[in-house]
KEVEXMI-156516 format. One line per 8 residues: number of its first residue (from 1); their letters; for each residue z, x, y of N, C-alpha, C, CB. Coordinates in steps of 0.2 Angstrom, whole numbers. Each point is the difference from the previous one (the first is absolute). Glycine has a CB too. Example, Ala and Ser with C-alpha at 12.3 -4.5 7.8 and 13.67 -1.06 7.14 Angstrom:
# residues 2
1> AS> 39 66 -28 0 -4 6 0 4 6 6 -9 -6 ~ -10 7 11 1 4 6 3 -4 5 -10 6 -3;
//
This chain:
# residues 253
1> MADLKVHD> -11 -100 -22 -1 6 4 -5 0 5 5 6 -10 ~ -5 -2 15 -5 1 5 -7 2 -3 9 3 8 ~ -14 -5 -4 -7 2 -2 0 8 2 -5 -12 2 ~ 4 16 -7 0 7 1 -7 3 1 10 1 -6 ~ -11 4 11 -6 4 0 1 6 -4 -2 -4 12 ~ -2 4 -17 0 6 -5 -7 3 0 8 -6 -7 ~ -8 13 7 -6 4 1 0 4 -7 0 1 13 ~ -5 -2 -17 -2 3 -6 -5 5 2 3 -9 -8;
9> HGGDGPPL> -1 16 9 -5 5 2 -4 3 -6 8 2 9 ~ -7 -5 -15 -3 2 -6 2 7 -2 -10 -7 4 ~ 5 10 -8 1 7 -2 2 0 -8 4 4 12 ~ -6 1 -15 2 1 -7 6 4 -1 -12 0 -3 ~ 16 -2 -2 6 4 -1 6 -5 0 -5 10 5 ~ 11 -7 -5 6 -4 -1 1 -4 7 5 8 -8 ~ -3 -15 7 1 -4 6 6 3 4 -5 -10 -5 ~ 4 10 12 6 1 5 0 -5 5 -1 13 -3;
17> VLVHAFPL> 7 -16 4 1 -5 5 4 4 6 0 -10 -9 ~ -2 9 15 3 3 5 4 -5 5 -8 10 0 ~ 14 -10 1 4 -5 4 2 3 6 4 -5 -10 ~ -6 2 16 1 4 6 7 -1 3 -12 -3 2 ~ 13 7 3 6 0 4 1 -5 5 0 12 -1 ~ 6 -13 3 1 -5 6 0 4 6 8 -7 -7 ~ -11 4 12 -3 -7 1 -8 1 0 10 -4 7 ~ -12 7 -12 -8 2 0 -3 -5 -5 2 12 4;
25> DSDMFQGQ> -8 -10 -6 -4 -4 -5 -4 5 -3 0 -10 7 ~ -5 7 -12 -3 5 -4 -5 5 3 1 -9 -8 ~ -2 8 15 -4 4 4 3 7 0 -5 -9 7 ~ 11 10 -8 3 6 0 -2 5 -6 10 -5 5 ~ -14 2 -10 -2 4 -6 -8 1 1 9 -5 -7 ~ -11 5 13 -8 1 0 -1 8 -2 -1 -9 9 ~ 6 13 -8 -1 7 -2 1 1 -8 4 3 11 ~ -2 -8 -14 1 0 -7 -7 -3 -4 13 -1 1;
33> QALADGVR> -18 -1 2 -5 -3 -3 -4 5 -4 -1 -8 9 ~ 2 15 -7 -3 5 -4 3 1 -7 -2 6 10 ~ 8 -9 -11 3 0 -7 -4 -5 -5 11 2 5 ~ -16 -6 -2 -4 -4 -5 -5 4 -4 2 -9 8 ~ -2 15 -7 -5 4 -4 4 2 -7 -6 5 11 ~ 12 -7 -11 4 2 -6 4 -6 -3 0 12 4 ~ 2 -16 0 4 -6 -2 -3 -6 2 10 7 1 ~ -8 -13 -4 -2 -7 3 5 -1 5 -5 -4 -11;
41> LVTLDLPG> 3 4 18 5 -1 5 0 -7 3 -3 12 3 ~ 9 -15 -3 1 -6 3 5 0 5 -2 -5 -11 ~ 1 2 17 5 -1 6 1 -7 1 -3 11 5 ~ 8 -13 -1 1 -7 2 4 0 6 0 -4 -12 ~ -1 -2 16 5 -1 6 5 -4 -3 -10 1 8 ~ 16 1 -6 6 -4 -2 0 -7 4 7 11 -3 ~ -3 -16 1 0 -6 3 2 1 8 3 -6 -11 ~ -8 3 15 1 0 7 -2 6 4 10 -7 -2;
49> FGGSDPAM> -13 12 -2 -3 6 3 -8 0 -2 12 6 -1 ~ -15 -2 6 -7 0 -1 -4 -6 -1 2 11 -6 ~ -5 -12 0 -4 -6 -1 3 -5 -4 -10 6 1 ~ 17 -5 -3 3 -5 -4 4 -5 3 1 9 -8 ~ 0 -15 6 4 -5 3 7 1 -1 -9 -8 -2 ~ 13 6 7 7 1 -1 3 -4 -6 1 2 12 ~ 5 0 -15 3 -4 -5 5 -5 3 -1 10 -8 ~ 3 -15 4 4 -5 2 7 2 -2 -9 -9 0;
57> GSGSMQAL> 14 7 4 7 1 -2 3 6 3 -2 -7 -10 ~ 8 9 7 3 6 2 -2 6 -4 10 -7 3 ~ -11 12 0 -2 6 -3 4 3 -5 -6 2 10 ~ 3 0 -16 4 4 -5 -5 5 -3 7 -10 -3 ~ -4 15 0 -3 5 -4 -4 -3 -6 8 9 5 ~ -4 -14 -8 -3 -3 -6 -7 -3 2 11 -2 -5 ~ -11 -1 11 -6 -4 2 -6 5 1 7 -9 5 ~ -5 15 -2 -5 5 2 -3 3 -7 6 2 12;
65> ASAVFQAM> -1 -1 -16 -2 3 -7 -5 -5 -3 11 6 -2 ~ -10 -12 2 -4 -6 -3 -7 1 4 10 -7 -3 ~ -10 8 9 -6 1 4 -5 5 -3 6 -4 11 ~ -3 10 -12 -4 5 -3 -2 -1 -7 6 8 7 ~ -2 -11 -11 -2 -3 -7 -6 -5 1 12 2 -5 ~ -11 -6 10 -6 -5 1 -6 4 2 8 -9 4 ~ -8 14 0 -6 4 2 -3 3 -6 5 2 11 ~ -1 1 -16 -2 3 -6 -4 -6 -4 9 9 0;
73> DQVGLHQA> -6 -15 0 -3 -5 -4 -7 -2 3 11 -4 -3 ~ -11 4 10 -7 -2 3 -5 5 -2 6 -5 10 ~ -5 11 -11 -5 5 -2 0 1 -7 0 5 11 ~ 4 -8 -15 -1 0 -8 4 6 -2 -11 -6 0 ~ 16 8 3 4 6 -3 7 -2 -3 -6 7 9 ~ 6 -6 -15 7 -2 -3 5 6 1 -6 -7 -9 ~ 3 13 9 5 6 1 -4 5 5 5 -2 -12 ~ -1 5 16 -3 5 4 6 5 2 -9 -8 4;
81> AVCGVSIG> 7 14 -1 5 4 3 1 -3 7 -4 10 -6 ~ 10 -10 9 1 -3 6 3 5 5 2 -11 -6 ~ -5 12 11 2 5 6 3 -4 6 -8 9 -4 ~ 14 -9 5 3 -3 6 2 4 5 3 -9 -7 ~ -5 8 14 3 4 5 5 -4 4 -11 6 1 ~ 17 -3 0 5 -3 4 2 -6 -3 -4 5 10 ~ 3 -11 -7 2 -7 -3 -4 0 -6 2 -5 11 ~ -8 8 -12 -4 -1 -6 4 4 -6 -11 0 7;
89> GYIALEMW> 15 5 -5 4 3 -5 5 -5 -3 -2 11 5 ~ 5 -14 0 5 -5 -2 -3 -6 -5 6 2 11 ~ -12 -4 -9 -3 -5 -4 -2 3 -7 -5 -5 11 ~ 3 11 -11 -2 3 -7 6 1 -4 -9 6 5 ~ 15 -5 -2 6 1 -4 2 -7 -3 4 10 7 ~ -5 -15 -2 1 -7 -3 -5 -3 -5 5 -2 12 ~ -11 5 -12 -5 -2 -5 2 3 -6 -9 0 8 ~ 12 6 -8 2 3 -7 6 -4 -2 -4 11 4;
97> RRQPERLS> 9 -13 0 6 -4 -2 -2 -6 -3 6 5 9 ~ -12 -9 -7 -1 -6 -2 -5 0 -6 2 -4 12 ~ -8 8 -12 -5 0 -5 -2 7 -1 -4 -12 3 ~ 8 16 -6 -2 7 -1 -6 1 -4 12 3 1 ~ -13 -8 -6 -6 1 -4 -7 0 4 7 -5 -9 ~ -7 3 15 -6 -1 4 -1 7 4 2 -13 1 ~ 3 18 -1 -1 6 4 -2 6 -5 8 -5 9 ~ -13 8 -8 -1 6 -4 3 6 2 -11 -5 -3;
105> ALLLCDTR> 12 6 10 3 5 3 2 -2 7 -8 8 -6 ~ 13 -4 9 3 -2 6 -1 6 5 9 -7 -5 ~ -11 5 11 -1 5 5 4 -2 6 -12 4 -4 ~ 18 -1 6 4 -2 5 0 4 6 8 -4 -9 ~ -11 2 14 -2 4 6 4 -2 6 -11 1 -5 ~ 14 4 8 4 -1 6 4 -6 0 -9 6 6 ~ 14 -6 -11 4 -6 -1 7 2 -3 -10 -7 -2 ~ 14 2 1 7 2 -3 2 -5 -5 3 6 11;
113> PEEDGQDV> 1 -5 -15 3 -5 -5 6 -4 2 -5 7 -9 ~ 8 -4 14 7 -4 2 -2 -6 4 6 11 1 ~ -1 -16 -1 0 -6 4 1 2 7 3 -7 -10 ~ -4 2 14 2 2 8 7 0 0 -10 -6 4 ~ 13 10 1 7 0 2 1 -6 5 1 13 -2 ~ 5 -14 4 1 -5 5 -3 1 7 11 -2 -6 ~ -11 8 8 -3 2 6 -8 -2 0 9 9 2 ~ -12 -7 -7 -7 -1 -1 -2 -8 0 -2 12 -6;
121> QAARGAAI> 6 -15 2 0 -7 -1 0 -4 7 5 1 -12 ~ 0 2 16 1 -3 7 -6 1 4 13 2 -1 ~ -16 4 1 -6 2 4 -5 -4 -2 4 11 1 ~ -5 -13 -8 -6 -4 -2 2 -7 3 -2 7 -11 ~ 8 -10 11 1 -6 3 -1 0 7 8 -2 -8 ~ -7 7 12 -1 0 7 -8 0 1 11 6 2 ~ -15 -2 -6 -7 0 0 -3 -7 -1 0 12 -3 ~ 3 -16 -2 -3 -6 -1 1 -5 6 3 2 -13;
129> RLVRLGRW> 3 -1 16 2 -5 6 -5 2 5 12 0 -3 ~ -14 6 4 -5 2 6 -7 -3 -2 7 11 2 ~ -9 -10 -8 -6 -3 -2 0 -7 1 -2 9 -9 ~ 7 -13 7 0 -7 1 0 -2 8 6 -1 -11 ~ -4 6 15 0 -1 7 -7 2 3 12 1 1 ~ -17 1 -5 -6 2 2 0 7 3 -3 -11 2 ~ 7 15 -4 1 7 2 -1 6 -5 8 -5 8 ~ -13 3 -12 -2 5 -6 -2 7 3 -3 -10 -7;
137> DEVMDGLI> 0 9 13 -3 7 3 6 5 1 -9 -7 6 ~ 15 4 -4 6 4 1 2 4 -6 4 -8 9 ~ -4 4 -14 2 3 -7 -5 5 -2 6 -11 -3 ~ -12 9 4 -6 4 -3 0 7 4 -7 -10 -3 ~ 8 10 10 0 6 4 6 4 -2 -6 -6 9 ~ 11 4 -11 6 4 -2 -1 3 -7 7 -7 7 ~ -11 3 -12 -1 2 -7 -5 5 -1 3 -11 -3 ~ -9 11 7 -6 4 -2 2 7 1 -7 -9 4;
145> PRLLAPAS> 11 12 1 1 7 1 4 2 -6 0 -1 12 ~ 4 -3 -16 4 2 -5 -4 0 -7 10 -5 6 ~ -16 2 -6 -4 0 -6 -4 6 0 -1 -12 0 ~ -1 16 5 -5 5 0 4 7 2 -9 -8 3 ~ 6 13 -6 2 7 1 -2 2 7 0 3 -12 ~ 3 1 16 -1 2 7 -8 2 0 12 4 2 ~ -15 -1 -6 -7 2 0 -4 -6 -1 3 12 -4 ~ -1 -17 0 -4 -6 0 0 -4 6 3 0 -12;
153> LARPELAA> 3 0 15 1 -4 6 -5 3 6 12 -3 -3 ~ -13 9 2 -4 4 5 -8 -2 -1 9 9 1 ~ -10 -12 -6 -7 -2 -2 -1 -7 2 -1 8 -10 ~ -3 -9 16 0 -7 3 -3 -5 -5 -1 6 11 ~ -4 -4 -14 -4 -4 -5 5 -3 -5 -11 6 2 ~ 15 -1 -5 5 -2 -5 5 -5 2 -2 11 -5 ~ 5 -9 11 5 -5 3 -3 -7 1 6 10 5 ~ -12 -10 -2 -3 -6 2 -2 -4 -7 -5 6 10;
161> AVKGMAVR> 3 -3 -15 -1 -3 -6 6 -4 -3 -9 9 -3 ~ 15 -5 3 6 -3 -2 2 -6 4 4 11 -4 ~ -5 -10 11 2 -6 4 -5 -6 -1 5 8 9 ~ -11 -6 -10 -5 -6 -1 2 -4 -6 -9 7 5 ~ 11 -3 -11 2 -4 -6 7 -4 2 -6 9 -7 ~ 10 -6 10 7 -4 2 -1 -6 4 6 11 -1 ~ -11 -10 6 -2 -6 4 -3 -6 -4 -2 8 10 ~ -1 -6 -15 -3 -5 -4 5 -4 -4 -11 7 -1;
169> ATDAGIIF> 16 -4 -1 5 -4 -4 3 -6 3 3 11 -4 ~ -2 -16 0 2 -7 3 8 1 1 -10 -7 -6 ~ 12 2 10 7 0 1 4 -2 -7 -2 -3 12 ~ -1 -2 -15 2 -2 -7 0 5 -5 -4 -11 3 ~ -1 15 -3 0 6 -5 5 5 2 -12 -2 -2 ~ 13 4 8 5 5 2 7 -3 -2 -7 4 10 ~ 9 -10 -8 6 -3 -2 1 0 -7 0 -7 10 ~ -5 5 -14 1 -1 -7 1 7 -3 -8 -9 0;
177> AQQAMASR> 5 14 2 1 7 -2 7 3 1 -13 2 1 ~ 15 -3 6 6 2 2 6 -3 -5 -4 2 12 ~ 3 -9 -13 5 -3 -4 0 3 -7 -1 -11 7 ~ -5 12 -10 0 3 -6 3 7 -1 -11 -7 -2 ~ 10 11 7 3 7 0 7 -1 1 -10 5 5 ~ 13 -9 -1 7 -1 1 4 -2 -6 -3 -2 12 ~ 0 -2 -16 3 -4 -5 -2 4 -7 0 -11 6 ~ -3 16 -6 -2 3 -6 5 3 -4 -11 2 5;
185> ADSVSMLP> 11 -2 -12 5 3 -4 0 7 0 -1 -10 -8 ~ 6 13 6 1 8 0 -4 2 -7 11 0 7 ~ -15 5 -7 -3 2 -6 2 7 -2 -10 -7 4 ~ 15 10 -1 2 6 -3 2 0 -7 4 3 12 ~ 0 -8 -14 2 0 -7 -5 -1 -5 11 -4 4 ~ -17 1 -2 -6 -1 -4 -4 6 -1 0 -12 4 ~ 0 17 0 -4 6 0 0 3 -7 1 2 12 ~ 5 -1 -15 -1 4 -6 -3 -4 -6 10 6 4;
193> DITIPTLV> -11 -12 -3 -3 -5 -5 -8 0 1 11 -7 -1 ~ -14 10 6 -7 0 0 -3 5 -5 1 -2 13 ~ -5 -1 -17 -3 3 -6 -8 2 1 9 -6 -7 ~ -12 4 13 -7 2 1 0 6 4 -3 -12 -1 ~ -3 15 1 -1 6 4 1 -2 8 -8 5 -9 ~ 12 -1 12 1 -1 7 -1 6 5 9 -9 -4 ~ -12 7 9 -1 6 5 3 -3 7 -11 4 -5 ~ 15 0 8 4 -1 6 -4 4 5 11 -2 -5;
201> LVGEEDGL> -14 -1 11 -3 4 5 4 -1 7 -11 -2 -6 ~ 11 7 10 3 -1 6 -3 5 5 11 -4 -6 ~ -11 1 12 -2 5 6 5 5 2 -7 -9 4 ~ 5 15 -3 5 5 1 4 -2 6 -7 9 -5 ~ 4 -13 10 4 -1 6 2 -8 1 -7 10 5 ~ 7 -13 -11 2 -7 0 8 0 2 -9 -3 -9 ~ 10 0 15 7 -1 2 3 -6 -2 -3 6 9 ~ 0 -11 -12 3 -6 -3 2 0 -7 -7 -6 8;
209> TPPTVARE> 3 9 -12 1 1 -7 -1 8 -1 -2 -12 -4 ~ 6 16 6 -2 7 0 0 3 -7 6 1 11 ~ -9 6 -12 0 3 -6 6 0 -4 -9 7 5 ~ 15 -6 -2 6 0 -4 1 -6 -4 5 7 9 ~ -7 -13 -6 1 -7 -3 -5 0 -6 4 -5 11 ~ -10 8 -10 -5 0 -5 2 4 -6 -9 -2 9 ~ 12 8 -7 2 4 -6 5 -3 -4 -3 10 7 ~ 8 -13 -4 5 -3 -3 -2 -6 -5 8 3 9;
217> MAARIPGA> -13 -7 -6 -3 -5 -4 -4 3 -6 -1 -7 10 ~ -3 12 -9 -4 3 -5 5 3 -6 -9 2 8 ~ 14 0 -6 5 3 -5 3 -5 -4 2 9 8 ~ -2 -15 -6 4 -5 -4 -5 -4 -5 7 -2 10 ~ -14 4 -9 -5 -4 -4 -2 5 -5 -4 -7 9 ~ 4 6 -16 -1 5 -5 -8 2 1 9 -6 -8 ~ -9 13 8 -7 3 0 -4 -1 7 0 -2 -12 ~ 3 -1 17 -4 -1 6 -2 6 3 7 -10 2;
225> QIEILPGA> -13 10 1 -3 5 4 1 -1 8 -8 3 -9 ~ 8 2 13 1 -1 7 -5 4 4 12 -2 -2 ~ -15 -1 7 -4 4 4 2 -1 7 -10 -2 -8 ~ 11 7 12 2 0 7 -7 2 4 13 3 -2 ~ -15 -7 6 -6 1 4 1 3 7 -5 -10 -6 ~ 3 16 7 1 3 6 -3 -3 6 0 10 -6 ~ 4 -11 12 -2 -2 6 0 -8 1 -7 10 0 ~ 8 -13 -6 0 -8 0 7 -3 2 -10 1 -8;
233> GHLSPLEA> 9 -7 11 7 -3 1 0 -6 -5 0 3 12 ~ 2 -9 -10 2 -5 -4 -6 -4 -3 10 -1 6 ~ -16 2 -3 -6 -3 -2 -5 6 -3 1 -9 9 ~ 2 12 -14 -4 6 -3 -7 -1 -2 11 4 -3 ~ -13 -10 0 -7 -1 -2 -4 0 6 4 -6 -10 ~ -2 3 15 -4 0 6 0 6 4 3 -12 1 ~ 2 16 -1 1 6 4 -3 6 -3 10 -5 5 ~ -10 5 -12 -2 6 -4 -4 -3 -6 10 7 4;
241> PELFNQAV> -16 -10 -2 -3 -4 -6 -3 5 -5 -3 -8 8 ~ 1 14 -6 -3 5 -5 6 2 -5 -10 3 8 ~ 15 -1 -5 6 3 -4 3 -6 -5 2 8 10 ~ -2 -14 -7 2 -6 -4 -4 -1 -6 5 -5 11 ~ -12 5 -9 -5 -1 -6 0 5 -5 -7 -6 8 ~ 8 12 -6 1 6 -5 6 -1 -4 -6 8 8 ~ 11 -10 -6 6 -1 -3 -1 -6 -5 7 4 9 ~ -10 -9 -7 -1 -6 -5 -5 2 -5 2 -8 9;
249> RRFLL> -7 12 -8 -5 2 -5 4 4 -5 -10 0 8 ~ 14 5 -6 4 4 -4 4 -4 -5 0 9 8 ~ 3 -14 -6 4 -4 -3 -3 -5 -5 8 1 9 ~ -13 -4 -7 -3 -5 -4 -6 2 -4 3 -8 9 ~ -6 13 -7 -7 2 -4 1 7 -4 -6 -6 9;
//
């Protein structure tokens, strides 16, 4: 597995691992460092993003789940609550599928349990081809407006931060992640079997995985809670950090 950049922010309390969205890195969680006053906070850069080396071979959700387990091992965590945003949510569900005993709680943020449809798979394939042609900028410029709520797009510093993280992503990391998302298993039938505390979070203005999807997912998970964050889009921890942090504290503490 790739050499991973893992950040142990410390803190007393239950351990919480945050898994970032595509195509960003752990810098998207700078607003969550305040959580370290109540939890032991751990973040990581997925393979090929931020400070982590790219993985070898074709991308799979199993490999990305293994990367997060590796990050937990690096900081000595056998078990933790795992919060995944977007692709991070896909990874968290795969972690539950593979080694449920290592998760104490699930936080599924701006994500969905369904596998990609044919149209989305085709779009991912087209994006991979553009990246291989050195045209990641074209893909990125079309993606960023879909990640943020309109009010967030109007904040130059926020849009610049998102683009800065996307620019840092390696071509290999982007391709690996797209392959993993396109080939991931459907998790809908697994949701009723989740037996750990689960919180579903979603930005009120998330156009990629909207609140309707979040509500349906939460309804399938026994005892799941749901929080809809006003004014936020698909990157709700970055767009509405205080509201996100409050929801996490209510759930975990």
